[in-house]
C-alpha positions as a Markdown table, in Angstrom:
| # | Residue | x | y | z |
|---|---|---|---|---|
| 1 | Met | 0.0 | 0.0 | 0.0 |
| 2 | Thr | 1.8 | 3.1 | -1.3 |
| 3 | Asp | 1.2 | 6.6 | 0.0 |
| 4 | Thr | -1.0 | 7.2 | -3.0 |
| 5 | Ala | -3.0 | 3.9 | -2.7 |
| 6 | Glu | -3.9 | 4.8 | 0.9 |
| 7 | Phe | -6.0 | 7.6 | -0.4 |
| 8 | Ala | -8.1 | 5.2 | -2.6 |
| 9 | Asp | -11.4 | 3.8 | -1.5 |
| 10 | Ile | -10.8 | 0.7 | -3.7 |
| 11 | Val | -7.5 | -0.8 | -4.8 |
| 12 | Leu | -7.5 | -3.1 | -7.8 |
| 13 | Pro | -4.6 | -5.5 | -7.9 |
| 14 | Ala | -2.5 | -5.4 | -11.1 |
| 15 | Thr | -0.2 | -8.1 | -12.4 |
| 16 | Thr | 3.6 | -7.9 | -12.4 |
| 17 | Gln | 5.8 | -8.4 | -15.4 |
| 18 | Leu | 6.0 | -12.1 | -14.7 |
| 19 | Glu | 2.2 | -12.5 | -14.9 |
| 20 | Gln | 1.3 | -10.8 | -18.1 |
| 21 | Phe | 1.8 | -10.5 | -21.9 |
| 22 | Asp | 3.5 | -7.3 | -23.1 |
| 23 | Ile | 5.6 | -6.1 | -26.0 |
| 24 | Met | 8.5 | -3.7 | -25.5 |
| 25 | Phe | 10.1 | -1.3 | -28.0 |
| 26 | Ser | 13.8 | -0.5 | -27.8 |
| 27 | Trp | 14.8 | 2.1 | -25.3 |
| 28 | Gly | 18.5 | 3.0 | -25.6 |
| 29 | His | 19.3 | -0.1 | -27.6 |
| 30 | Phe | 18.5 | -1.9 | -30.9 |
| 31 | Tyr | 16.3 | -4.7 | -29.7 |
| 32 | Phe | 12.6 | -5.3 | -29.8 |
| 33 | Ser | 11.3 | -7.8 | -27.3 |
| 34 | Leu | 8.3 | -9.8 | -26.1 |
| 35 | Asn | 7.3 | -10.4 | -22.5 |
| 36 | Gln | 5.5 | -13.6 | -22.2 |
| 37 | Gln | 3.6 | -14.7 | -19.1 |
| 38 | Ala | 5.7 | -16.9 | -16.9 |
| 39 | Ile | 3.3 | -17.7 | -14.1 |
| 40 | Gln | -0.5 | -17.4 | -13.5 |
| 41 | Pro | -1.5 | -14.1 | -11.8 |
| 42 | Leu | -1.4 | -14.4 | -8.0 |
| 43 | Gly | -4.5 | -13.7 | -5.9 |
| 44 | Glu | -7.1 | -11.6 | -7.7 |
| 45 | Ala | -4.6 | -9.7 | -9.8 |
| 46 | Val | -5.3 | -9.1 | -13.5 |
| 47 | Pro | -3.5 | -7.1 | -16.2 |
| 48 | Asn | -4.5 | -3.5 | -16.6 |
| 49 | Thr | -5.8 | -4.3 | -20.1 |
| 50 | Glu | -8.1 | -7.0 | -18.7 |
| 51 | Leu | -9.3 | -4.6 | -16.0 |
| 52 | Phe | -10.2 | -2.0 | -18.6 |
| 53 | Arg | -12.1 | -4.7 | -20.6 |
| 54 | Arg | -14.1 | -5.7 | -17.5 |
| 55 | Leu | -14.8 | -2.1 | -16.5 |
| 56 | Ala | -15.9 | -1.2 | -20.1 |
| 57 | Glu | -18.3 | -4.1 | -20.1 |
| 58 | Arg | -19.9 | -3.1 | -16.8 |
| 59 | Met | -20.1 | 0.5 | -18.0 |
| 60 | Gly | -21.7 | -0.4 | -21.3 |
| 61 | Leu | -18.8 | 1.0 | -23.4 |
| 62 | Glu | -18.9 | -0.7 | -26.8 |
| 63 | Asp | -15.7 | 0.7 | -28.5 |
| 64 | Glu | -13.9 | -2.0 | -30.4 |
| 65 | Cys | -10.7 | -1.4 | -28.5 |
| 66 | Phe | -12.3 | -2.7 | -25.3 |
| 67 | Arg | -12.9 | -6.1 | -27.0 |
| 68 | Met | -9.4 | -6.5 | -28.3 |
| 69 | Ser | -7.1 | -9.1 | -26.8 |
| 70 | Asp | -3.6 | -8.2 | -25.6 |
| 71 | Glu | -2.1 | -9.8 | -28.7 |
| 72 | Ala | -4.5 | -8.0 | -31.0 |
| 73 | Met | -3.5 | -4.7 | -29.4 |
| 74 | Ala | 0.2 | -5.5 | -29.8 |
| 75 | Leu | -0.4 | -6.1 | -33.5 |
| 76 | Glu | -2.4 | -2.9 | -33.8 |
| 77 | Ala | 0.1 | -0.8 | -31.9 |
| 78 | Met | 3.1 | -1.4 | -34.1 |
| 79 | Asp | 3.8 | -0.4 | -37.7 |
| 80 | Trp | 5.0 | -3.8 | -38.8 |
| 81 | Ser | 5.7 | -2.5 | -42.3 |
| 82 | Ala | 8.4 | 0.0 | -41.0 |
| 83 | Pro | 11.9 | -0.7 | -42.4 |
| 84 | Ala | 13.3 | -1.3 | -38.9 |
| 85 | Leu | 10.7 | -4.1 | -38.3 |
| 86 | Gln | 11.1 | -5.8 | -41.7 |
| 87 | Gly | 11.3 | -9.6 | -41.1 |
| 88 | Ile | 10.1 | -9.3 | -37.4 |
| 89 | Thr | 6.8 | -10.9 | -36.6 |
| 90 | Leu | 4.9 | -11.6 | -33.4 |
| 91 | Glu | 5.2 | -15.3 | -34.0 |
| 92 | Gly | 9.0 | -14.9 | -34.4 |
| 93 | Leu | 9.1 | -13.0 | -31.1 |
| 94 | Lys | 7.2 | -15.7 | -29.4 |
| 95 | Glu | 9.8 | -18.3 | -30.4 |
| 96 | Lys | 12.9 | -16.3 | -29.6 |
| 97 | Gly | 11.7 | -13.6 | -27.3 |
| 98 | Trp | 13.6 | -10.8 | -29.0 |
| 99 | Ala | 14.8 | -9.5 | -32.3 |
| 100 | Arg | 17.3 | -6.9 | -33.3 |
| 101 | Leu | 15.9 | -4.0 | -35.3 |
| 102 | Asn | 16.9 | -3.7 | -38.9 |
| 103 | Val | 19.3 | -0.8 | -38.5 |
| 104 | Ala | 23.0 | -0.6 | -39.3 |
| 105 | Asp | 25.8 | -1.8 | -37.1 |
| 106 | Pro | 26.0 | 0.2 | -33.8 |
| 107 | Asp | 29.5 | 1.4 | -34.9 |
| 108 | Thr | 28.2 | 2.8 | -38.2 |
| 109 | Phe | 24.6 | 3.7 | -37.4 |
| 110 | Ala | 24.3 | 7.4 | -38.1 |
| 111 | Pro | 20.6 | 8.1 | -38.9 |
| 112 | His | 21.2 | 11.9 | -39.3 |
| 113 | Ala | 24.4 | 11.8 | -41.3 |
| 114 | Glu | 22.5 | 13.3 | -44.2 |
| 115 | Gly | 20.2 | 15.5 | -42.1 |
| 116 | Asn | 16.6 | 14.2 | -41.9 |
| 117 | Phe | 15.9 | 15.9 | -38.7 |
| 118 | Pro | 12.2 | 16.3 | -37.7 |
| 119 | Thr | 12.4 | 20.1 | -38.3 |
| 120 | Pro | 10.7 | 22.1 | -41.1 |
| 121 | Ser | 14.1 | 22.5 | -42.8 |
| 122 | Gly | 15.2 | 18.9 | -42.2 |
| 123 | Lys | 18.4 | 20.3 | -40.6 |
| 124 | Cys | 19.7 | 20.6 | -37.1 |
| 125 | Glu | 18.5 | 24.1 | -36.3 |
| 126 | Phe | 20.1 | 26.5 | -33.8 |
| 127 | Tyr | 17.3 | 28.9 | -34.6 |
| 128 | Ala | 14.1 | 26.8 | -34.2 |
| 129 | Ser | 11.8 | 27.8 | -37.0 |
| 130 | Ala | 9.0 | 25.8 | -35.4 |
| 131 | Ala | 9.3 | 27.9 | -32.3 |
| 132 | Ala | 9.3 | 31.1 | -34.3 |
| 133 | Gly | 5.8 | 30.2 | -35.5 |
| 134 | Gly | 4.5 | 30.4 | -32.0 |
| 135 | Asn | 3.4 | 26.8 | -31.7 |
| 136 | Phe | 6.5 | 24.8 | -30.6 |
| 137 | Val | 5.7 | 21.2 | -29.8 |
| 138 | Leu | 8.3 | 18.7 | -28.8 |
| 139 | Pro | 7.6 | 15.0 | -29.5 |
| 140 | Leu | 7.3 | 13.0 | -26.3 |
| 141 | Phe | 10.4 | 10.8 | -25.8 |
| 142 | Arg | 8.7 | 7.6 | -25.0 |
| 143 | Gln | 5.2 | 7.8 | -26.5 |
| 144 | Gly | 6.3 | 9.5 | -29.7 |
| 145 | Ser | 3.1 | 11.5 | -29.8 |
| 146 | Asn | 2.5 | 15.3 | -29.9 |
| 147 | Glu | -1.0 | 15.0 | -28.5 |
| 148 | Gly | -1.5 | 16.7 | -25.2 |
| 149 | Gln | 1.6 | 18.9 | -25.6 |
| 150 | Pro | 1.0 | 22.6 | -24.8 |
| 151 | Gly | 2.4 | 24.0 | -28.1 |
| 152 | Gly | 3.0 | 27.4 | -26.5 |
| 153 | His | 5.3 | 30.2 | -27.5 |
| 154 | Val | 9.0 | 29.8 | -26.6 |
| 155 | Pro | 12.0 | 31.9 | -27.9 |
| 156 | Pro | 13.3 | 30.4 | -31.2 |
| 157 | Leu | 16.9 | 30.9 | -29.9 |
| 158 | Pro | 18.0 | 29.1 | -26.7 |
| 159 | Thr | 18.2 | 31.8 | -24.0 |
| 160 | Tyr | 18.7 | 31.8 | -20.2 |
| 161 | Val | 15.4 | 31.9 | -18.3 |
| 162 | Pro | 15.9 | 32.9 | -14.6 |
| 163 | Pro | 14.2 | 30.6 | -12.1 |
| 164 | Arg | 10.7 | 31.6 | -11.3 |
| 165 | Glu | 11.4 | 31.4 | -7.6 |
| 166 | Ser | 14.3 | 33.8 | -7.4 |
| 167 | Pro | 15.1 | 37.4 | -6.3 |
| 168 | Asp | 14.7 | 38.4 | -10.0 |
| 169 | His | 11.1 | 37.3 | -10.1 |
| 170 | Asn | 9.9 | 37.5 | -6.5 |
| 171 | Pro | 12.2 | 39.4 | -4.2 |
| 172 | Glu | 9.8 | 39.1 | -1.2 |
| 173 | Gln | 9.5 | 35.3 | -1.5 |
| 174 | Ala | 13.3 | 35.0 | -1.8 |
| 175 | Ser | 13.8 | 37.1 | 1.4 |
| 176 | His | 11.7 | 34.6 | 3.3 |
| 177 | Tyr | 13.0 | 31.5 | 1.6 |
| 178 | Pro | 16.6 | 32.1 | 0.6 |
| 179 | Leu | 17.7 | 28.5 | -0.1 |
| 180 | Ser | 17.3 | 26.8 | -3.5 |
| 181 | Leu | 16.2 | 23.2 | -3.1 |
| 182 | Ile | 17.1 | 20.4 | -5.5 |
| 183 | Ser | 15.5 | 17.0 | -5.1 |
| 184 | Pro | 17.3 | 14.3 | -7.2 |
| 185 | Lys | 16.4 | 10.6 | -7.1 |
| 186 | Ser | 17.8 | 8.3 | -4.5 |
| 187 | His | 20.3 | 5.7 | -5.6 |
| 188 | Ala | 18.5 | 3.2 | -3.3 |
| 189 | Phe | 15.1 | 3.4 | -5.0 |
| 190 | Leu | 13.5 | 3.4 | -8.4 |
| 191 | Asn | 11.7 | 6.7 | -8.2 |
| 192 | Ser | 9.6 | 5.8 | -5.1 |
| 193 | Ser | 9.4 | 2.1 | -5.9 |
| 194 | Tyr | 11.1 | -0.2 | -3.3 |
| 195 | Ala | 11.2 | 2.6 | -0.7 |
| 196 | Asn | 9.2 | 0.4 | 1.6 |
| 197 | Leu | 11.7 | -2.4 | 1.7 |
| 198 | Asp | 14.0 | -2.7 | 4.7 |
| 199 | Thr | 17.1 | -3.4 | 2.6 |
| 200 | Gln | 16.5 | -0.4 | 0.4 |
| 201 | Arg | 15.7 | 1.9 | 3.3 |
| 202 | Arg | 18.9 | 0.8 | 5.1 |
| 203 | Val | 20.9 | 1.7 | 2.0 |
| 204 | Ala | 19.2 | 5.1 | 1.7 |
| 205 | Gly | 19.4 | 5.9 | 5.4 |
| 206 | Glu | 17.0 | 8.2 | 7.2 |
| 207 | Pro | 15.6 | 10.9 | 5.0 |
| 208 | Gly | 17.9 | 13.9 | 5.2 |
| 209 | Ile | 18.8 | 17.2 | 3.7 |
| 210 | Val | 22.4 | 18.2 | 2.7 |
| 211 | Val | 23.3 | 21.7 | 3.9 |
| 212 | His | 26.5 | 23.7 | 3.3 |
| 213 | Pro | 28.5 | 24.4 | 6.5 |
| 214 | Asp | 28.0 | 28.2 | 6.2 |
| 215 | Asp | 24.2 | 27.9 | 5.8 |
| 216 | Ala | 24.1 | 25.4 | 8.7 |
| 217 | Leu | 26.2 | 27.7 | 11.0 |
| 218 | Ser | 24.1 | 30.7 | 10.4 |
| 219 | Arg | 21.0 | 28.7 | 11.4 |
| 220 | Gly | 22.5 | 27.0 | 14.4 |
| 221 | Ile | 22.3 | 23.6 | 12.7 |
| 222 | Lys | 24.8 | 20.8 | 13.3 |
| 223 | Asp | 25.3 | 17.5 | 11.4 |
| 224 | Gly | 22.6 | 15.0 | 12.4 |
| 225 | Asp | 20.2 | 17.6 | 13.9 |
| 226 | Pro | 16.5 | 17.3 | 13.0 |
| 227 | Val | 15.4 | 20.2 | 10.9 |
| 228 | Arg | 12.2 | 21.6 | 9.4 |
| 229 | Val | 12.3 | 22.5 | 5.7 |
| 230 | Phe | 9.4 | 24.8 | 4.6 |
| 231 | Asn | 8.0 | 27.4 | 2.3 |
| 232 | Glu | 4.5 | 28.8 | 1.7 |
| 233 | Arg | 3.3 | 25.5 | 0.2 |
| 234 | Gly | 4.2 | 23.2 | 3.1 |
| 235 | Ser | 6.9 | 21.6 | 5.2 |
| 236 | Phe | 8.7 | 18.4 | 6.0 |
| 237 | Glu | 11.1 | 17.2 | 8.7 |
| 238 | Val | 14.4 | 15.4 | 8.1 |
| 239 | Val | 17.9 | 15.2 | 9.6 |
| 240 | Ala | 20.6 | 17.6 | 8.5 |
| 241 | Arg | 23.7 | 16.4 | 6.8 |
| 242 | Val | 26.2 | 19.2 | 6.8 |
| 243 | Ser | 28.7 | 19.0 | 3.9 |
| 244 | Asp | 30.7 | 21.2 | 1.7 |
| 245 | Glu | 29.8 | 19.0 | -1.2 |
| 246 | Ile | 26.8 | 21.2 | -1.7 |
| 247 | Arg | 27.0 | 24.8 | -2.9 |
| 248 | Cys | 26.3 | 27.5 | -0.4 |
| 249 | Gly | 22.7 | 28.7 | -0.8 |
| 250 | Val | 21.6 | 25.3 | -2.1 |
| 251 | Val | 20.2 | 22.4 | -0.2 |
| 252 | Met | 19.4 | 18.8 | -1.4 |
| 253 | Ala | 16.8 | 16.3 | -0.3 |
| 254 | Asn | 16.2 | 13.1 | -2.2 |
| 255 | Val | 12.9 | 12.3 | -3.7 |
| 256 | Gly | 11.4 | 8.8 | -3.3 |
| 257 | His | 10.9 | 8.4 | 0.4 |
| 258 | Trp | 7.4 | 7.4 | 1.6 |
| 259 | Arg | 5.3 | 9.6 | 3.9 |
| 260 | Lys | 4.6 | 6.7 | 6.2 |
| 261 | Phe | 8.3 | 6.2 | 6.9 |
| 262 | Ser | 9.1 | 9.9 | 7.3 |
| 263 | Arg | 9.1 | 12.4 | 10.2 |
| 264 | Ala | 5.9 | 14.4 | 10.5 |
| 265 | Ser | 4.4 | 12.2 | 7.7 |
| 266 | Ala | 5.7 | 14.5 | 4.9 |
| 267 | Thr | 8.4 | 14.4 | 2.2 |
| 268 | Val | 10.1 | 16.8 | -0.1 |
| 269 | Ala | 7.0 | 16.8 | -2.3 |
| 270 | Ala | 5.3 | 19.0 | 0.4 |
| 271 | Val | 7.3 | 22.0 | -0.7 |
| 272 | Asn | 7.6 | 21.4 | -4.5 |
| 273 | Ser | 5.5 | 23.5 | -6.9 |
| 274 | Val | 2.9 | 22.0 | -9.2 |
| 275 | Arg | 3.7 | 24.5 | -12.0 |
| 276 | Phe | 4.8 | 23.3 | -15.4 |
| 277 | Gly | 7.8 | 24.4 | -17.3 |
| 278 | Asp | 7.7 | 26.2 | -20.7 |
| 279 | Leu | 8.6 | 23.1 | -22.7 |
| 280 | Gly | 6.5 | 20.0 | -22.9 |
| 281 | Asn | 4.7 | 20.5 | -19.6 |
| 282 | Cys | 7.8 | 19.4 | -17.8 |
| 283 | Pro | 7.9 | 19.7 | -13.9 |
| 284 | Thr | 9.7 | 22.4 | -12.1 |
| 285 | Phe | 11.0 | 20.5 | -9.1 |
| 286 | Ser | 14.4 | 22.2 | -9.2 |
| 287 | Asp | 12.8 | 25.7 | -9.1 |
| 288 | Thr | 11.9 | 25.7 | -5.4 |
| 289 | Leu | 12.9 | 28.1 | -2.6 |
| 290 | Val | 12.8 | 27.0 | 1.0 |
| 291 | Gln | 14.0 | 27.9 | 4.5 |
| 292 | Val | 15.6 | 25.5 | 6.9 |
| 293 | Glu | 15.4 | 25.7 | 10.7 |
| 294 | Pro | 16.0 | 23.5 | 13.7 |
| 295 | Ala | 13.0 | 21.2 | 14.3 |
């Protein structure tokens, strides 16, 4: 039961990778692979696709997609006529489990050697002609779709944009919350996955915040002290780790820890903004001002 699941009235159990059929495109490599069910689903777990089919039936939804099997959806989702997939079939994947895409050898593969960039000019553009038109849309990295992208105006030339939470934009806010907070992922977790496991929590240690010695000294904070990190959005409590590995004026608290295992039942998410960035609705987690004080 994750922090999010505890807010739900009903939790529907989903299958794991070992219990379901799935097809995976290449991500950072040249291989296309098939995930075949290794064991029967445990308990009452069902694949998300099966859950959607059952919900659609109960809700009276008659769209054809809700009647398709997982294999039919896999066949529909891929452009099997694409040059990179020539000679690759679902049946072949079932036999071998994987297939190398039909692209050149990794040492010679240079898809943009002759240009062919997804830009109006087909070239690598330093001045983005698409942005100059006032509707700049970046293709999503994983889904490959432009739907749902904001398509707003951005400068056609890369320029420095000051942090929204800074003395330049909001001097009053910066006077109350003078420290810039960054919240990278923990090496012990996968985002927030496995952050409930004893082994992973032991590796990660107690949730903490790294503070520069000068910032700690001016606030009466010593290494190992419990501290409160806060801004106008919320607060969380962790232990201070005083170190000159962080820049003065900057503090760092890892994301991924669960509320139920944290002091005061709050994590770094309590102070982060929900605003989007100017490109692709990206998050603005690293544009956050806070204050730190002894707890």
